[in-house]
C-alpha positions in Angstrom: 2.3 -4.6 1.5 4.6 -2.7 -0.4 5.9 0.4 0.9 9.2 2.5 -0.2 10.5 6.7 -0.7 11.1 6.3 -4.2 7.7 7.5 -5.6 7.2 4.3 -8.1 7.6 0.5 -7.7 9.7 -0.1 -10.6 8.3 -2.9 -12.7 5.0 -2.0 -11.0 3.0 0.7 -12.3 0.3 2.4 -9.9 -3.2 2.1 -10.9 -5.0 4.8 -8.6 -3.9 7.1 -5.6 -5.7 6.1 -3.1 -4.2 9.7 -0.8 -2.4 10.6 1.8 -1.6 7.9 4.4 0.4 8.9 8.0 1.1 7.4 10.8 2.3 9.0 14.6 4.0 7.6 17.6 5.8 9.2 20.5 7.8 7.6 23.0 9.5 8.4 26.1 13.0 7.0 27.5 12.6 6.9 30.9 15.8 8.2 33.4 17.4 5.1 33.5 17.9 4.7 29.8 18.8 9.0 30.1 21.5 8.6 32.6 23.3 5.5 30.5 23.2 7.2 27.2 24.5 10.2 29.4 26.9 8.4 30.1 27.8 6.8 27.1 27.5 10.5 26.1 30.6 11.2 28.2 33.5 8.4 26.9 31.9 7.1 23.6 30.0 4.6 22.5 26.5 4.3 21.3 24.0 4.2 23.3 22.2 0.7 22.2 18.6 2.3 24.5 18.1 5.0 22.5 18.8 2.6 19.9 16.4 0.5 20.6 13.7 3.3 21.7 14.5 4.7 18.0 13.9 1.9 15.9 10.6 1.2 18.0 9.3 4.2 17.6 10.2 4.1 13.4 8.6 1.3 12.9 5.7 2.1 15.0 4.8 4.8 12.8 5.2 2.4 9.6 2.6 -0.7 11.0 0.5 2.7 11.6 0.9 4.0 8.3 0.3 0.9 6.3 -2.5 -0.1 8.2 -4.4 3.7 7.4 -3.4 2.3 3.3 -5.1 -0.9 4.1 -8.2 0.9 5.0 -8.8 2.7 1.8 -7.8 0.1 0.1 -4.4 0.9 -1.3 -1.8 -1.8 -1.7 1.9 0.4 -1.7 2.8 3.2 -0.7 5.0 5.7 -2.3 7.3 7.9 -1.9 7.4 7.8 2.2 8.3 10.4 4.4 10.3 9.8 8.1 10.3 12.7 10.3 12.2 13.1 13.8 12.2 15.6 16.7 12.3 15.8 20.1 10.2 16.6 22.3 8.8 17.6 26.2 11.4 19.1 29.1 14.9 18.6 28.0 14.0 16.5 24.9 12.5 13.2 27.1 10.3 12.1 24.3 10.1 11.0 20.9 8.2 12.0 18.4 8.3 10.3 14.1 6.6 10.4 11.8 6.2 8.1 8.4 4.0 10.4 5.9 3.3 8.4 2.3 1.0 8.4 -0.7 -1.3 5.3 -0.5 -2.1 3.9 -4.4 -2.8 0.5 -5.3 -0.3 -1.2 -7.6 
């Protein structure tokens, strides 16, 4: 399945619009990751554990969105938007949502 943030796919005219599709995921970061991330915040550097959690959440939301698109007969999703939000006490949970328009190309 082709997925893109652009409203069209070059060289592939959209033949049919199927509708809005979404994927959501909420994922928690555990105490150990929080502890080591706070140390990195103090001394500088990137937090590899948080980057992995963020990537996993994004991939899960996109996969869910693609599955929803397939279920309604689409073979592509255009205009994808990703949103990220911290939830819970002290932002201990991460919510990622993916939305786009399911189409047939």
